[in-house]
C-alpha positions in Angstrom: 11.0 10.5 -65.3 14.0 10.8 -62.9 12.8 14.2 -61.9 9.3 12.9 -61.2 10.7 10.0 -59.1 12.7 12.5 -57.0 9.7 14.6 -56.3 7.6 11.6 -55.4 10.4 10.5 -53.0 10.5 13.9 -51.3 6.7 13.9 -50.9 6.7 10.4 -49.4 9.4 11.4 -46.9 7.4 14.4 -45.9 4.4 12.2 -45.3 6.4 9.8 -43.1 7.9 12.6 -41.1 4.5 14.3 -40.7 2.7 11.2 -39.6 5.4 9.8 -37.3 4.2 10.3 -33.7 6.3 12.3 -31.3 8.2 10.1 -29.0 7.7 10.7 -25.2 9.4 9.0 -22.4 7.5 5.9 -21.3 5.5 6.3 -18.1 6.9 4.4 -15.2 5.3 1.1 -14.2 3.5 2.4 -11.1 2.5 -1.2 -10.1 6.1 -1.8 -9.1 5.4 0.2 -6.0 2.3 -1.8 -5.0 4.2 -3.6 -2.3 5.3 -0.4 -0.6 1.8 1.0 -0.8 0.5 -2.2 0.8 2.9 -1.7 3.7 1.5 1.7 4.3 -2.0 0.3 4.2 -1.1 -2.5 6.6 0.4 0.0 9.0 -2.7 2.1 8.8 -4.9 -1.0 9.6 -3.0 -1.6 12.8 -2.3 2.0 14.0 -4.2 5.2 14.2 -3.1 8.3 12.3 -3.6 11.9 13.2 -6.7 13.5 11.9 -6.2 16.9 10.2 -2.5 16.1 9.8 -0.1 17.5 7.4 0.6 14.8 4.7 4.0 14.6 3.2 4.0 12.7 -0.1 6.4 12.2 -3.0 9.7 10.6 -3.8 12.7 9.6 -1.8 13.4 13.2 -0.6 10.1 12.8 1.3 10.7 9.2 2.3 14.2 10.0 3.8 12.9 13.1 5.7 12.4 12.4 9.4 9.4 14.7 9.3 8.1 13.8 12.8 11.4 15.0 14.2 11.9 18.1 12.1 8.3 19.2 12.5 7.9 18.4 16.2 4.5 19.5 17.6 2.9 19.2 14.2 0.8 16.1 13.4 2.4 14.6 10.2 2.0 11.6 8.0 4.9 10.6 5.7 4.0 8.7 2.6 7.1 9.1 0.5 8.3 6.2 -1.7 11.7 6.4 -3.3 12.3 6.6 -7.0 8.7 7.7 -7.7 7.5 10.2 -10.2 4.5 12.5 -10.1 2.5 10.0 -12.1 3.2 7.3 -9.5 1.8 9.6 -6.8 -1.2 10.2 -8.9 -1.7 6.5 -9.5 -1.8 5.8 -5.8 -3.5 9.0 -4.6 -6.6 7.1 -3.7 -4.7 4.9 -1.3 -2.0 7.1 0.2 -3.4 10.7 0.0 -7.2 11.0 0.0 -8.0 8.5 2.8 -6.2 10.7 5.4 -8.2 13.8 4.5 -5.2 15.9 5.6 -5.4 19.5 6.7 -2.6 20.3 4.2 -0.4 18.4 1.7 3.3 18.9 1.2 4.4 17.5 -2.2 7.8 16.8 -3.5 8.3 15.0 -6.9 9.5 15.9 -10.3 13.2 15.3 -9.7 13.0 11.7 -11.0 10.7 12.8 -13.8 13.2 15.1 -15.4 16.0 12.6 -14.9 13.9 10.0 -16.8 13.5 12.3 -19.8 10.2 14.1 -19.2 9.9 17.7 -20.2 9.1 20.6 -17.8 5.6 20.7 -19.4 5.1 17.0 -18.7 6.0 17.7 -15.1 3.5 20.6 -15.0 0.7 18.5 -16.6 1.3 15.6 -14.1 1.2 18.0 -11.2 -2.1 19.5 -12.5 -3.5 16.0 -12.5 -2.5 15.6 -8.9 -4.2 18.9 -7.9 -7.3 17.8 -9.8 -7.4 14.5 -8.0 -7.2 16.2 -4.6 -9.6 19.0 -5.5 -12.3 16.4 -6.5 -12.5 15.1 -2.9 -10.8 17.8 -0.8 -11.5 21.1 -2.5 -10.4 23.2 0.4 -7.2 21.4 1.3 -4.1 23.5 0.6 -1.3 21.9 -1.4 2.3 22.9 -0.9 4.8 22.2 -3.7 8.4 22.0 -2.7 10.5 23.1 -5.7 12.6 20.5 -7.5 16.1 20.6 -5.9 19.4 21.2 -7.6 22.0 18.5 -7.1 25.5 17.8 -8.4 24.4 14.4 -9.4 21.8 15.9 -11.8 23.3 19.2 -12.5 23.3 18.7 -16.2 19.5 18.7 -16.2 19.1 21.5 -13.7 18.0 24.0 -16.4 15.0 21.8 -17.2 14.2 21.3 -13.5 14.4 25.1 -13.0 12.0 25.6 -15.9 9.6 23.0 -14.4 9.8 24.9 -11.1 8.9 28.2 -12.9 5.9 26.6 -14.5 4.6 25.3 -11.3 5.3 28.5 -9.4 3.2 30.4 -12.0 0.4 27.8 -11.5 0.5 28.3 -7.7 0.4 32.1 -8.0 -3.0 31.8 -9.8 -4.6 29.7 -7.0 -4.8 30.8 -3.4 -4.9 27.2 -2.2 -1.7 26.2 -4.0 1.6 27.1 -2.4 5.1 27.1 -3.9 8.2 26.8 -1.7 11.6 27.8 -3.2 13.7 25.0 -1.6 16.5 25.4 -4.2 18.3 28.6 -3.3 18.9 27.4 0.3 20.9 24.5 -1.1 23.2 26.6 -3.3 26.7 27.8 -2.5 28.1 31.3 -3.3 29.2 30.0 -6.7 25.7 29.1 -7.6 26.2 25.4 -7.5 24.8 22.8 -5.0 26.5 23.0 -1.6 27.9 19.5 -1.1 27.9 20.0 2.7 24.1 19.7 2.5 24.0 16.4 0.6 24.8 12.7 1.2 27.8 11.1 -0.5 25.6 10.3 -3.6 25.4 14.1 -4.3 21.6 13.6 -4.8 19.9 13.2 -1.5 19.9 15.6 1.4 21.7 15.0 4.7 20.6 16.3 8.1 21.9 19.8 7.4 20.1 19.9 4.1 16.8 18.9 5.7 17.2 21.6 8.3 17.6 24.1 5.5 14.4 22.8 3.9 12.5 22.8 7.2 13.5 26.4 7.8 11.9 27.6 4.5 8.9 25.2 4.6 7.6 25.5 8.1 6.4 29.1 7.8 4.5 28.2 4.6 2.8 25.2 6.3 1.7 27.5 9.1 0.4 30.1 6.6 -1.5 27.4 4.7 -3.0 25.9 7.8 -4.1 29.4 9.1 -5.7 30.2 5.7 -7.5 26.9 5.7 -8.9 27.5 9.2 -6.6 25.1 11.0 -4.5 26.8 13.8 -0.8 26.1 13.4 0.9 24.4 16.3 3.4 26.1 18.5 6.8 26.5 17.0 9.5 24.2 18.3 13.2 23.8 17.7 14.2 22.1 14.4 15.6 18.6 15.0 19.4 18.6 15.4 19.8 15.2 13.8 17.9 12.5 12.0 16.3 9.6 13.9 
């Protein structure tokens, strides 16, 4: 009898383990950004925006980038909102991406995703969803993914970020309209760790020098993407010396 009871207990435990759903990090509440998105829409209702512009979209690394200064001569629209994840950008794509019908899209997000507990494959899946949203309305628009950056603040999860970068790099290699920019190596010191001289005091966000490093590796890719899409790239101008 005791032996039968033990066997039954083991079987029941197996059923419980087998049927227990896998726990995933909760999706962020995208509606918390609605006020910021409304501010973008309000600005758009009162101002004109460049047609066939290059749209920068994503998290705070986009929001804090004085893109108009660093990409002088290039019509740009900046729709970064701090703290966002890829799923947030997807949620608001119909309001801050598609209406502009940009000549190209520069995308940075995934940093906050990994920090919040998402896996590299979660990041890949969410980025695939973004690509699908764009492709549905703008099938010929090139999309440029800026690799998730290394930072001392999130160095403990850099292996996962690097893995996510590799997955998205492979995705881009299989599609001529998807571009991947390695914006990580230019931020590393000779010891292989993030160069603190390129970051703000929080060791997470880039300073002016960090953004100059990013601009240097990104601009040639933007020009290539525009040329491939049939939009002539603007004349090259000096990179901004400081933020506005």
